[in-house]
C-alpha positions as CSV (number, residue, x, y, z in Angstrom):
1,M,-12.7,31.6,-10.7
2,T,-9.9,34.1,-11.1
3,I,-6.2,33.0,-10.7
4,A,-6.0,35.0,-7.5
5,R,-9.0,33.4,-5.9
6,L,-7.8,29.9,-7.1
7,T,-4.4,30.6,-5.5
8,V,-6.1,31.5,-2.2
9,V,-8.2,28.3,-2.2
10,L,-5.1,26.2,-2.9
11,L,-3.2,27.8,-0.1
12,M,-6.1,27.2,2.3
13,L,-6.3,23.6,1.3
14,M,-2.5,23.2,1.8
15,L,-2.6,24.9,5.2
16,A,-5.5,22.7,6.3
17,E,-3.4,19.6,5.4
18,V,-0.3,20.9,7.2
19,T,-2.2,21.9,10.4
20,Q,-4.1,18.7,10.8
21,A,-4.6,18.2,14.5
22,E,-2.3,15.7,16.2
23,T,-4.0,12.9,18.1
24,I,-3.2,13.4,21.8
25,N,-6.1,11.7,23.7
26,C,-4.6,8.3,23.1
27,T,-2.4,5.6,24.6
28,P,1.1,6.3,23.4
29,I,3.4,3.6,22.0
30,T,6.9,4.6,23.1
31,S,9.1,1.5,22.4
32,L,9.4,-1.5,20.1
33,P,8.3,-4.3,19.8
34,A,4.9,-3.4,21.1
35,T,1.7,-5.4,21.4
36,I,-1.8,-3.9,21.7
37,M,-4.2,-6.1,23.7
38,T,-7.1,-3.8,24.3
39,Q,-9.4,-1.9,22.0
40,G,-9.1,1.8,21.8
41,L,-7.0,4.7,20.3
42,Y,-3.2,4.4,20.2
43,C,-0.6,6.8,18.8
44,L,3.1,7.5,18.3
45,T,4.7,10.4,20.0
46,G,8.1,10.1,18.2
47,N,10.0,8.0,15.7
48,L,10.6,4.4,16.7
49,A,13.0,1.8,15.2
50,T,13.9,-1.8,15.6
51,S,16.6,-4.1,14.2
52,E,14.7,-7.3,14.8
53,T,14.7,-9.6,11.7
54,S,11.5,-11.5,12.6
55,G,8.2,-10.9,14.3
56,A,6.5,-7.5,14.2
57,A,7.4,-4.1,15.4
58,I,3.8,-3.5,16.4
59,T,1.2,-6.3,16.8
60,I,-2.4,-5.6,17.3
61,N,-4.3,-8.4,19.0
62,A,-7.5,-6.6,19.8
63,N,-10.5,-5.7,17.7
64,N,-11.6,-2.1,17.2
65,V,-8.2,-0.4,17.4
66,T,-7.1,2.8,15.7
67,L,-3.3,3.4,15.5
68,D,-2.5,7.0,14.6
69,L,1.2,7.5,13.9
70,N,0.9,11.3,14.1
71,G,3.3,11.7,11.3
72,W,6.1,9.7,13.0
73,K,7.9,6.7,11.6
74,V,8.1,3.0,12.5
75,G,11.5,1.9,11.0
76,G,13.1,-1.5,10.5
77,Q,16.0,-0.7,8.2
78,G,18.5,-1.8,10.8
79,A,17.6,-5.4,10.0
80,G,18.8,-5.1,6.5
81,T,17.4,-6.5,3.3
82,G,17.3,-10.0,4.7
83,T,14.7,-9.1,7.2
84,Q,11.5,-11.1,7.6
85,A,9.9,-8.8,10.1
86,Y,6.6,-7.0,9.8
87,G,6.2,-3.3,10.5
88,I,2.5,-3.5,11.7
89,Y,0.7,-6.8,11.9
90,S,-2.9,-7.7,12.9
91,S,-5.4,-10.4,12.3
92,A,-8.1,-8.6,14.4
93,T,-11.2,-6.9,13.0
94,N,-11.8,-3.2,12.5
95,V,-8.2,-2.1,12.8
96,T,-7.2,1.3,11.4
97,I,-3.7,2.5,10.6
98,K,-3.2,6.1,9.6
99,D,-1.0,9.2,9.2
100,G,2.6,8.1,9.4
101,I,5.6,6.3,7.9
102,V,6.5,2.6,7.9
103,R,9.9,1.8,6.4
104,G,12.3,-1.0,6.0
105,F,10.4,-4.2,6.8
106,Y,9.6,-7.4,4.8
107,F,5.9,-6.6,5.1
108,G,5.3,-2.9,5.8
109,I,1.7,-3.3,7.0
110,L,-0.1,-6.7,7.1
111,L,-3.8,-6.7,8.3
112,N,-5.7,-9.9,7.9
113,G,-8.9,-9.1,9.7
114,Q,-12.2,-7.8,8.3
115,G,-12.8,-4.1,8.1
116,A,-9.2,-3.1,8.0
117,V,-8.3,0.5,7.1
118,V,-5.0,1.9,6.0
119,Q,-5.0,5.6,5.1
120,N,-2.7,8.6,4.6
121,M,0.5,6.5,5.1
122,M,3.9,6.7,3.5
123,V,5.1,3.1,3.2
124,N,8.5,2.9,1.7
125,Q,11.6,0.7,1.2
126,N,9.9,-2.5,2.4
127,T,11.4,-5.5,0.8
128,F,8.4,-7.7,-0.1
129,V,5.0,-6.0,0.3
130,G,4.2,-2.5,1.2
131,I,0.6,-2.8,2.3
132,S,-1.5,-6.0,2.5
133,V,-5.1,-6.4,3.6
134,D,-6.9,-9.7,3.4
135,G,-10.3,-9.3,5.2
136,L,-13.7,-8.4,3.7
137,G,-14.6,-4.8,3.7
138,S,-11.1,-3.4,3.9
139,L,-10.1,0.0,2.7
140,V,-6.7,1.2,1.5
141,E,-6.8,4.9,0.5
142,H,-4.6,8.0,0.0
143,N,-1.3,6.2,0.7
144,Q,2.1,6.5,-0.9
145,V,3.9,3.2,-1.4
146,V,7.4,3.8,-2.7
147,D,10.5,1.6,-3.5
148,T,9.1,-1.8,-2.6
149,G,11.2,-4.9,-3.1
150,G,14.8,-6.0,-2.9
151,S,14.6,-8.8,-0.4
152,T,17.6,-11.0,-0.1
153,I,16.0,-13.9,1.8
154,N,16.1,-15.9,-1.5
155,S,17.5,-15.5,-5.0
156,S,14.0,-14.9,-6.3
157,V,11.5,-12.9,-4.4
158,D,8.3,-11.1,-5.6
159,A,7.5,-7.5,-4.8
160,Y,4.0,-6.0,-4.3
161,G,3.2,-2.4,-3.6
162,I,-0.4,-3.0,-2.4
163,S,-2.1,-6.4,-2.1
164,S,-5.8,-7.0,-1.2
165,G,-8.1,-10.0,-0.8
166,S,-11.8,-10.1,-1.7
167,G,-14.3,-7.3,-1.1
168,A,-11.7,-4.5,-0.6
169,L,-11.5,-1.0,-2.0
170,V,-8.0,0.2,-3.0
171,S,-8.5,3.9,-3.9
172,D,-6.5,7.0,-4.6
173,N,-3.0,5.6,-3.8
174,M,0.3,6.3,-5.4
175,V,2.6,3.3,-5.9
176,S,6.0,4.1,-7.3
177,G,8.9,1.7,-7.8
178,V,8.4,-2.0,-7.4
179,T,11.5,-4.1,-7.9
180,A,11.6,-7.9,-7.4
181,T,14.7,-9.9,-6.6
182,G,16.0,-12.1,-9.4
183,S,13.2,-13.5,-11.5
184,G,10.4,-12.6,-9.0
185,Q,7.2,-11.0,-10.1
186,E,6.8,-7.2,-9.8
187,T,3.2,-6.0,-9.1
188,G,2.1,-2.5,-8.3
189,I,-1.4,-3.3,-7.0
190,S,-3.0,-6.8,-6.7
191,I,-6.7,-7.2,-6.0
192,D,-6.8,-10.9,-5.4
193,G,-10.4,-12.1,-5.0
194,T,-13.9,-11.3,-6.0
195,N,-15.7,-8.0,-5.6
196,S,-12.6,-5.9,-5.0
197,I,-12.1,-2.5,-6.6
198,A,-8.9,-0.7,-7.6
199,R,-9.8,2.9,-8.6
200,N,-8.1,6.3,-9.1
201,N,-4.6,4.9,-8.4
202,V,-1.3,6.0,-10.0
203,V,1.1,3.1,-10.4
204,S,4.5,3.6,-11.9
205,N,8.0,2.2,-12.4
206,T,11.0,4.2,-13.6
207,A,11.6,2.0,-16.6
208,L,10.2,-1.2,-18.3
209,P,11.2,-4.4,-16.5
210,P,14.3,-6.3,-17.7
211,S,13.7,-9.3,-20.1
212,G,12.3,-12.3,-18.3
213,V,10.7,-10.4,-15.4
214,T,6.9,-10.5,-15.1
215,A,5.7,-7.0,-14.1
216,Y,2.1,-6.0,-13.7
217,G,0.9,-2.4,-12.9
218,I,-2.4,-3.8,-11.6
219,E,-3.2,-7.5,-11.2
220,N,-7.0,-7.9,-11.2
221,F,-8.5,-11.2,-10.0
222,Q,-12.3,-11.0,-10.7
223,G,-12.5,-7.5,-9.4
224,I,-12.9,-4.0,-11.1
225,A,-10.0,-1.8,-12.2
226,L,-11.4,1.7,-12.7
227,N,-9.8,5.0,-13.7
228,N,-6.2,4.0,-12.8
229,T,-3.0,5.2,-14.5
230,V,-0.1,2.7,-14.9
231,S,3.3,3.4,-16.4
232,N,6.4,1.3,-17.4
233,F,5.2,-2.3,-16.8
234,G,5.2,-5.4,-18.9
235,V,1.4,-5.5,-18.6
236,G,-0.4,-2.4,-17.6
237,I,-3.5,-4.2,-16.2
238,E,-3.5,-8.0,-16.1
239,N,-7.1,-9.4,-15.7
240,E,-7.9,-12.9,-14.8
241,A,-11.3,-14.4,-15.8
242,G,-14.1,-12.3,-14.4
243,G,-11.9,-9.2,-14.1
244,I,-13.4,-5.9,-15.5
245,Y,-11.5,-2.8,-16.4
246,A,-12.6,0.6,-17.6
247,Y,-11.4,4.2,-18.0
248,N,-7.8,3.3,-17.3
249,T,-4.6,4.7,-18.9
250,A,-1.5,2.6,-19.6
251,N,1.6,4.5,-20.5
252,N,4.7,2.9,-22.0
253,C,3.7,-0.7,-21.1
254,T,4.7,-3.6,-23.4
255,I,1.1,-4.8,-23.3
256,S,-1.5,-2.3,-22.1
257,Y,-4.3,-4.7,-21.0
258,S,-4.6,-8.5,-20.9
259,G,-7.5,-10.8,-20.3
260,G,-10.8,-10.0,-18.5
261,T,-13.6,-7.9,-19.9
262,A,-12.9,-4.4,-21.2
263,G,-15.3,-1.6,-20.4
264,A,-15.4,1.9,-22.0
265,G,-12.7,4.5,-21.9
266,N,-9.4,2.6,-21.6
267,S,-6.4,4.3,-23.2
268,P,-4.5,3.5,-25.3
């Protein structure tokens, strides 16, 4: 393929991304806090913010709900770094969150039900966890999780970019900047349970953690870590018993890989 043809293809792909159709045949959420009680398609029509320090900005109490943020933001920064509020919370099944921004909460997105989906989200400046899914069959893909951590609710608080339970797929995400409070643990991605997969993710910190701080690019509990790139962590990929890792790259990590079973293709 010539350079000219390649340029045209790239421009077409970029244009398709920019001109993605906005969801309009939906039930709009226009104020916070909001609670969804009926299955269906919901959306944002503008940026929304709250200063509440507890509870959730949006709670989904119905199964089979899709929430399309349409590129808009759910913001909680007004509560400060001592917040214990959630941006979007649900324990229902088959809940999908997509296409927007969640910023400034204790948990950015917390979905505990089976079949949860989080895709194409910017989740940034949340103080404890960016995205957490805990139900079987959950999918977290094509998200940016940036600048997670810094909670002041205690002198020592962990920070997690993405966290999943058993049977989840965490794929093609970018996690950048995970900073715990005090001596808390810093983890880019945690797949905590059996039969979960973390693949094709890019996980990075700006620098190695300070002395005494435990920092994992990926923490793998009995799952599979495949074709990920991690940079600037104490341990690139930490594997518990039963964890398998293959075709990963660890850049500038104190220890590249620890525990588990190594497959082929890991570098260095």
